[in-house]
Every structure is written in C-alpha cells, then in structure tokens.
C-alpha positions in Angstrom: 105.7 87.0 93.9 107.6 85.8 97.0 109.1 83.3 95.3 111.7 80.7 97.8 113.9 78.3 95.6 114.9 78.6 92.0 113.9 75.4 91.3 114.4 75.3 88.1 118.2 76.2 88.3 118.6 72.5 89.2 116.3 71.2 86.3 118.2 68.3 85.9 119.1 67.1 89.2 116.7 64.7 90.7 114.7 66.1 93.5 113.0 63.9 95.9 113.4 60.1 95.6 111.2 58.3 97.7 112.0 54.3 99.2 109.6 52.9 96.6 111.7 53.9 93.4 109.1 57.3 92.8 110.7 59.6 92.0 110.8 63.1 91.1 113.4 65.9 89.6 113.5 69.6 90.1 112.1 70.7 86.6 109.1 68.4 87.0 108.3 69.6 90.9 108.9 72.9 89.2 106.1 72.1 86.7 103.4 69.9 88.8 104.5 72.8 91.4 102.4 75.6 88.8 99.9 72.8 87.7 98.9 73.1 91.6 98.9 76.1 92.4 96.8 76.9 88.9 94.2 74.8 89.9 93.6 76.2 93.1 93.5 79.8 91.0 94.5 82.2 93.7 96.1 83.5 96.7 94.6 81.4 99.7 94.4 79.5 102.7 95.6 75.7 102.4 95.6 72.6 105.0 98.7 70.0 104.3 98.1 66.9 105.4 101.7 66.1 106.2 103.9 63.1 105.2 107.2 62.3 104.1 106.5 61.7 100.1 106.5 63.3 97.9 102.2 64.3 96.9 102.8 66.2 100.0 106.4 68.3 99.4 104.7 68.8 95.9 101.6 70.4 98.2 104.6 72.6 100.5 106.3 73.6 97.3 103.7 74.6 95.3 101.5 76.6 97.3 104.9 78.1 99.5 106.5 79.2 96.0 103.1 80.5 94.7 102.3 82.5 96.6 99.4 80.1 98.7 99.4 80.0 102.1 99.6 76.3 104.2 99.3 75.1 107.7 101.8 72.4 108.3 99.5 69.5 109.9 100.2 66.0 110.6 98.1 63.7 108.3 97.8 61.2 111.7 96.1 64.9 114.1 93.5 62.8 116.3 90.0 64.1 114.6 88.7 66.6 116.6 91.5 68.1 116.6 91.7 68.6 112.6 87.9 70.1 112.8 89.2 72.2 115.6 92.0 74.0 113.7 89.7 73.9 110.2 86.7 75.7 111.8 89.3 77.8 113.5 90.8 79.2 110.3 88.2 78.0 107.3 91.3 77.5 104.6 89.9 77.2 101.1 91.3 73.9 100.0 92.4 70.6 101.9 96.0 69.2 100.1 94.9 65.4 101.2 96.5 62.0 100.4 94.0 60.4 98.3 93.1 57.2 101.1 92.2 60.5 103.4 90.1 62.0 101.3 87.0 60.2 101.8 87.2 61.4 105.3 86.0 65.2 104.5 82.6 64.4 102.8 81.3 67.3 100.9 84.0 68.3 99.8 84.8 68.4 96.4 88.1 67.3 94.2 89.3 69.5 92.4 92.6 68.5 91.2 95.4 64.8 91.6 99.1 64.2 91.7 100.9 62.5 93.7 98.8 60.6 95.8 97.1 63.6 96.5 94.5 65.5 96.4 93.1 68.9 96.2 89.7 69.2 98.2 87.8 72.3 98.0 86.1 72.6 101.3 83.4 75.0 100.6 83.3 77.3 104.3 81.7 80.7 102.8 84.1 82.9 105.3 87.8 83.4 104.1 89.6 85.4 106.0 92.7 88.2 104.8 95.9 87.6 104.3 98.6 89.6 105.1 100.8 90.3 102.1 103.9 88.4 103.5 102.5 85.7 105.2 103.8 82.8 104.0 103.8 79.8 105.7 101.7 78.5 109.2 102.8 76.1 111.2 101.5 74.9 114.7 104.0 75.1 117.7 105.9 72.1 118.2 103.6 69.6 120.8 101.0 71.4 120.5 97.6 69.6 122.5 94.9 71.2 119.9 95.6 74.1 120.6 94.8 76.3 117.3 97.6 78.5 118.3 100.0 78.9 115.1 103.1 80.1 114.0 103.4 83.1 111.7 106.2 82.9 109.5 107.1 85.2 106.7 108.5 84.8 103.7 111.6 86.7 104.3 111.9 84.7 107.0 111.8 81.8 105.4 114.6 82.8 102.9 117.0 84.0 105.4 116.5 80.6 107.5 117.3 78.5 104.8 120.0 80.0 104.2 121.9 81.0 106.5 121.3 76.5 107.6 122.3 75.9 104.4 125.7 78.8 104.7 126.3 77.2 108.3 125.8 73.6 107.2 128.0 73.7 103.3 125.6 72.5 101.9 125.0 72.2 97.9 123.6 70.0 95.4 125.4 66.3 96.3 123.6 65.9 99.8 120.8 63.4 100.2 119.0 63.9 103.2 117.2 61.5 104.4 113.8 62.3 106.0 114.0 61.1 110.0 111.2 63.8 110.9 108.0 64.1 110.2 108.0 67.2 107.7 104.8 68.9 109.4 107.5 70.1 112.0 109.7 73.3 111.8 113.2 71.0 111.7 111.4 69.2 109.3 110.8 71.8 106.5 113.9 73.4 107.5 115.9 70.9 105.8 113.5 70.2 103.3 113.8 74.9 103.0 117.1 74.8 102.9 118.5 71.8 100.9 116.4 73.0 97.6 118.5 76.3 97.6 121.3 74.1 96.7 119.7 71.3 94.6 119.9 69.0 96.7 118.5 65.5 96.9 115.6 64.5 99.8 114.7 60.7 100.4 111.4 60.8 101.8 110.6 57.6 103.9 108.3 58.2 106.5 109.7 54.6 108.3 111.5 55.0 111.6 115.1 54.5 112.9 113.8 50.7 115.1 112.2 49.1 111.2 114.7 47.4 109.1 113.9 49.0 106.1 114.8 52.4 106.8 118.4 51.7 106.8 118.3 49.6 104.1 116.7 52.5 101.9 119.4 54.3 104.4 122.1 52.6 102.1 121.0 51.8 98.9 120.2 55.3 98.5 123.6 56.9 99.8 122.0 58.6 102.5 124.8 62.3 104.1 122.7 63.2 106.3 119.9 63.1 108.6 119.0 65.0 111.3 117.3 64.0 114.9 115.8 66.0 118.5 117.6 63.8 122.0 115.4 61.4 121.8 117.0 59.8 117.7 120.1 59.9 119.1 118.8 57.7 122.5 117.2 55.7 120.0 120.2 55.6 117.9 123.1 54.9 121.2 120.6 51.2 121.9 121.0 50.4 118.0 124.7 50.1 118.4 125.1 52.8 116.0 128.1 53.2 116.1 128.2 49.7 114.9 126.9 50.3 111.5 128.9 50.4 108.5 127.5 53.8 106.8 130.1 55.0 103.8 127.7 57.5 102.5 127.3 60.1 106.2 128.9 63.1 106.3 126.3 64.9 108.8 124.1 64.2 111.5 122.8 67.5 112.6 121.0 67.1 116.7 118.1 69.6 117.6 114.8 70.2 119.4 115.8 70.8 122.6 119.2 69.8 124.3 120.8 66.2 124.9 123.0 65.2 127.5 126.4 66.3 127.4 127.4 62.4 127.7 125.6 61.8 124.9 126.6 64.6 123.2 130.4 63.2 123.8 129.9 60.0 122.6 128.3 61.4 119.0 131.1 64.3 118.3 133.1 62.0 119.4 132.4 59.1 116.9 132.1 61.8 114.5 135.9 62.6 115.1 136.5 58.9 114.8 134.9 58.7 111.2 135.5 61.6 110.0 132.3 62.8 110.1 129.8 66.1 111.1 127.5 66.0 114.4 126.3 69.4 114.5 123.7 70.2 117.1 121.3 73.5 116.8 119.1 75.4 118.7 116.4 76.6 117.5 112.1 77.3 118.1 109.4 77.5 116.0 108.8 81.3 116.3 112.4 82.1 114.8 111.4 80.1 111.6 113.6 76.8 113.2 117.1 78.0 113.8 118.9 80.1 115.7 122.3 79.0 116.9 124.3 76.2 116.1 127.8 74.6 117.3 129.9 73.5 114.3 130.9 70.2 114.2 135.1 70.8 114.7 134.1 73.0 118.2 131.5 70.0 119.2 134.5 68.2 121.9 135.9 71.3 123.0 132.7 72.8 124.1 130.0 69.5 124.8 126.6 71.0 126.6 126.6 73.7 124.0 124.2 75.0 121.4 126.8 77.1 119.9 126.7 80.4 118.7 124.3 82.1 116.6 124.0 81.9 112.5 125.2 83.7 110.2 122.7 86.8 110.2 122.0 86.5 113.5 122.3 88.0 117.3 122.5 86.4 120.7 122.0 88.3 123.7 121.3 88.1 127.6 119.6 89.3 129.6 119.3 90.3 133.5 116.3 90.3 136.1 117.4 93.9 136.1 117.0 94.2 132.8 120.6 94.9 131.4 122.7 93.0 129.2 124.2 91.0 130.6 129.0 91.1 129.6 130.5 88.4 131.8 130.7 84.8 131.3 128.9 82.8 133.1 126.3 84.9 134.4 122.4 83.6 133.6 120.4 85.4 131.9 117.1 85.1 129.5 118.6 84.3 125.5 117.2 86.4 123.6 117.8 86.3 119.9 118.0 89.1 117.0 117.5 87.5 113.2 115.9 88.1 110.0 113.9 84.6 111.0 112.3 85.8 114.0 108.8 85.6 113.0 105.4 87.6 112.9 103.6 86.6 116.0 100.7 84.2 116.5 97.5 83.4 115.5 95.0 82.0 117.9 91.7 82.6 115.0 91.7 83.5 111.7 91.6 86.9 112.3 94.7 87.2 113.4 96.4 86.3 109.7 95.9 89.8 108.4 98.4 90.1 111.1 101.6 92.6 110.6 105.5 92.3 112.2 104.5 92.4 115.9 108.4 91.2 116.4 110.1 93.2 114.6 112.9 90.9 114.6 113.3 89.9 118.3 112.5 86.4 120.1 112.7 86.4 124.0 113.0 82.6 123.7 112.3 82.4 127.7 115.3 80.5 128.0 117.8 80.7 130.6 122.0 80.6 129.6 125.2 81.9 130.2 127.7 82.5 127.6 131.7 81.5 128.3 135.2 83.1 127.5 134.6 82.2 123.3 131.3 83.7 123.3 129.4 79.9 123.4 125.9 79.7 124.5 124.9 77.2 126.7 121.0 76.5 127.9 120.8 76.3 131.8 117.0 75.9 132.5 113.5 77.6 130.9 112.3 81.2 132.4 108.5 79.5 131.9 106.7 76.3 132.0 107.6 74.3 128.8 109.0 70.9 128.4 111.0 69.8 125.0 109.3 65.9 124.6 111.5 64.0 122.4 111.9 67.3 120.2 107.9 68.4 120.7 107.6 71.6 123.2 105.0 70.8 126.1 103.1 74.0 127.7 102.9 72.4 131.3 100.3 74.7 132.2 98.1 73.5 128.7 98.8 70.0 130.6 97.5 71.0 133.7 94.3 72.7 132.1 94.0 69.6 130.0 93.1 67.5 132.9 91.3 69.6 134.6 88.5 70.1 132.5 88.1 66.3 131.4 88.5 64.6 135.2 87.7 68.2 137.3 90.3 67.4 139.4 93.9 69.7 140.9 96.6 68.4 139.1 100.5 69.9 138.5 102.7 69.2 135.5 106.7 69.2 136.3 109.7 67.3 135.0 112.7 67.4 132.9 112.8 67.2 129.1 111.3 63.9 127.2 110.9 63.2 130.9 106.7 64.8 132.3 105.9 64.0 135.8 102.1 64.5 136.6 101.4 64.6 140.1 98.0 63.6 141.5 96.1 63.1 144.5 93.7 60.2 144.1 95.6 56.9 143.0 92.0 55.6 141.1 92.3 58.4 138.4 96.4 58.1 137.5 96.3 55.5 135.5 93.4 57.2 133.4 95.0 60.9 133.7 98.1 59.2 131.7 96.7 57.6 129.0 94.3 60.4 128.5 97.6 62.8 128.2 99.6 60.2 126.0 95.9 60.4 123.7 96.1 64.5 123.8 99.2 64.7 122.9 100.3 61.9 120.3 103.8 61.5 121.8 105.9 58.3 123.0 104.1 56.8 126.3 108.3 56.6 127.6 108.3 60.2 128.7 104.8 60.1 131.0 104.9 59.1 134.3 101.5 60.5 137.0 103.0 60.2 140.5 100.3 60.2 143.1 101.5 62.4 146.6 99.1 63.2 149.5 98.8 66.9 148.7 99.6 69.5 145.9 102.2 72.0 147.7 100.7 75.1 147.5 101.7 78.7 148.9 100.9 81.3 151.2 99.2 82.6 148.3 98.1 79.3 146.5 100.0 79.3 144.1 102.0 75.6 143.5 105.1 75.1 144.7 106.6 73.4 141.9 110.5 73.4 143.2 108.9 71.4 145.7 107.6 68.3 143.9 111.2 68.0 142.0 112.7 66.0 144.7 110.4 63.0 142.5 112.0 63.5 139.5 116.0 65.9 139.9 
C-alpha cells in the first residue's frame, strides 16, 4: 500500500489540536483513519469539503494513507461550481461537515466521525483510477474550471520529505493554520509536519480576529505560513510589536512578496532570532520547488532562492538553449520527483499516467545571480497571483464575455487585477460578477473604463498598452 505517513510511530503525541480544546493523538488518528477507510470499503474517488478542523484532516489522512483518492475543495465552494465538479468526476463518496450533509438530498450517510459525514453519492459511473494517483487538487484560483492537478503518492512523499528537511522540522513543531487545507500550501504543511510527529493547531479564524492570536499564544504556535497578502496584513497589524515568544519560523509562498516587505520581515527575524523563509512552488509540483535559506533572507532579498533538496532548476532561452550566464532572463524549468502527473479535466482522465516525466516548464521568467540564487522577473503566460491564488486572465475574459457579451481585457500585477471595459454602466456589475466567481478579496479588483480595447492589425489585444493604467 502507498502509505505516506507512519502515524503509529508517534502514538503518544498529539497530532491535532483545535482552538475549542478538542484534540486527537497520532494513535487515535491512525485508528480513526483505518475505520473511515474501511467504511469506504475500497479504492475509489471521494470529495472532501475542507475546513481547518479535526474531522476534515481525518478524512484527508484516512483517504490518502489508505489508497482512496480525495478531491480537495473548500466547504464554502459556490453550489453550482461544486455541482459542476461532481458531475464531471462522479465520486463514490463525499466527506462533508455534518452541518452540510443535508445539502445533498438522496445521498445516504454511511459513516460519521468528528463532525463529518461520509455520504454515498449514488453515481452509477465510477471512473478507473491510475494506480499511482494519490490526490487531486484544484489549480489555485480556480474559477469553476473542472481542471484538477493529478498528484501521485511519490509526489506527496518526496515533496513532504524535502520540505521537512530544509525547514529542519521535528516533533516539537506546532504550526498554526493560516491557510485553507484545500490549497496546496496548506496541504504541504500537513504533509511535512506529519512526517515528523508535530502537532497541528487548527483554526478557521483569520489574522484580523482576536481569537486567532489568543489561540496562537495559548497553544504555543511555533510557525505559520502566509501568502504576500498575509504579510501585508501582518505589517498593518503592527505584527513586529506583538509578543509571540513561541514563534520560531515564518514561511512565505503563493506569489512574490515585495522586496521592501521581504526586507522588513527578514530584519525582524534577524533581530528576534526567528526564521523567515521565502519559498516558491506550484500545485503542478505538488507544492514546493524552491526556498531561500533563512540565513540568506536579508542578503538575497527579492530572491525566491535555490532548488529544494532533490530538485533542479534550469533557465531556457527563447532559442531553446540552456542559459548559463548570470543575470540573463529565461523560462524557469524545474525537475524533481515532486513534479505531478499532469492535469485532469474530466473523469476519463483519472486513468492517465505520468505525462510530465519529472519535468515542469513553470511559465515563470527568471534570472540567477553569481551565487546561483534565482529571482522571478515575470511570467510567460497570462497568469496573476491574487493573494496566493493563481488566476488565469484569459479565463477571466472568457467568463465576462459569456456573461455580458462584451469585449474586455484583463491585466495587472500580482494582487492587483485590472479589468478594462468600454462602457461605464457595466463596470460595477462586471466587478461584482468576478468577485463572486473567484471568491477572492474585493480589494484586488479594479474595473477601468477606456474608449477602446487596444489591438494590433491581427486583432490581438495589446496588453502592454494597458500597462500605463496600472504600472
């Protein structure tokens, strides 16, 4: 069996602790995982409606560690988007919070534990699963597309071990959840810390809530992870004045943090004896590809670092050749055992094998310096990171055109998406529509009304001419 963790190895330790005091030991997690897997009965596809709770983590652990393939989605996913995904993949089960079980009429509850219920969906068709397929996650920032990333058991094991190695994790770690567990960054924190017998502190509260910091202090949190927006909020909260004696490590991924903010947190870490670790990754690489060692955080501000243990970076120029000269821009290519199998866009794709063979063309344009540290300088394709979530700009344009029947163009920079339209009256409806579709922070979106969408002779949008509105 493709087991990821040996939970019994840490039998006497606490694996999970919620802010309400509920907890579960590694021994109990192993026992309950086995019971849940037995209730499912056999290798099959299941959906997990994720929350940062013991019940949600139990489902994830039980399925991944016992050969059942979960699809990770938020418990708050818009109803019609969830229906589209269920129709596309027809899972045998849904592992849902008990308070949502009534939203699936006709589905029988076959097992209950820790506030969650296992629902038998009743779909007639069960798609065959590739033997190494271990997990399915949405591409970050999905706006309803059925595209999922196919992650193997090898991907999960290798990436978790690599992260645990470079972060020097051990059984004294107590990471607190600042990210949803259906997001690959959140999943990677679970995966790597379970390898070392750490205690996960589970909360769905946000940084702006007093209860989050009360739990942080009372439970002795040692680390947290955040996307660039997280660190912007922490700075506004005057984080540097907080008394957090248990904190050891702050990690950052999900997009490029500004060099100025990078420097402020690196200085704080150096002054207080803590670690600030900037990282680089993607769902297509399980989660992590690069990291900046904490001792280099100040010296190499703005860098996303070096390859993780077991990984390799190369830069490929426009001529298709490898770039060997420092400070020369090329597309970043990553190689490693954590490069995922490929995508699925429908149930029939779940039988597909490894389509990438350990090599991922990231679509990011990068350079390296004289010491071999990498810096992201742009993107080859039309994607933005919005508060850690990857958003496909072409998909945004398609959604708007389908809904409003108008010509539009999306552009911008990380955390700031600009939608260009030519009619004032539809500006606010377009903004509200996209906010509703993406479920992302409204502060990231602006709609600009311009006389016409700039195009070349071939009718292609000239996105560079739009940069003057937001550069």
